[in-house]
C-alpha positions, -999 to 999 in steps of 0.1 A, spaced: 749 544 67 782 529 78 789 492 81 821 486 101 840 456 90 864 441 116 867 406 101 868 394 65 838 372 71 816 403 75 823 412 38 801 385 23 767 396 36 776 433 32 787 430 -4 757 408 -13 734 432 4 747 462 -16 744 442 -48 709 432 -41 699 467 -29 710 480 -63 688 453 -80 718 436 -96 723 399 -102 758 385 -99 759 382 -137 750 419 -142 775 431 -116 802 408 -130 796 422 -165 801 458 -151 833 447 -136 846 428 -166 848 395 -147 828 362 -149 798 355 -127 819 327 -112 846 351 -102 821 374 -85 804 345 -68 838 334 -54 844 370 -42 811 371 -24 814 337 -8 851 337 -1 862 374 2 894 363 20 906 349 -13 900 381 -32 928 406 -39 924 441 -25 923 453 -61 893 431 -68 876 443 -37 881 479 -47 867 470 -82 835 456 -67 832 486 -44 835 509 -74 809 490 -94 785 492 -64 793 529 -58 804 522 -22 837 532 -6 861 518 19 869 542 47 897 538 73 888 555 105 909 558 137 886 543 163 905 559 191 897 594 178 861 584 174 859 573 210 875 606 221 849 626 202 821 604 216 834 612 251 833 650 246 868 656 232 901 656 250 
């Protein structure tokens, strides 16, 4: 399932949901990432302060990916092509 993100504020509930779906505490996920629980908590509650590198690390640890999609092409396809 896709979860489009158009604002940084949308990252907090999405990342937390993926972590909880995998049955991980912040401490467990932080350990997998090699960071402190406090660092992971900050990433979840203030994703706008996280580096893109840290965001990629949490995605890798959660086995999720970031996908860039051209919405214009998606709209064209939804309307039956060119």
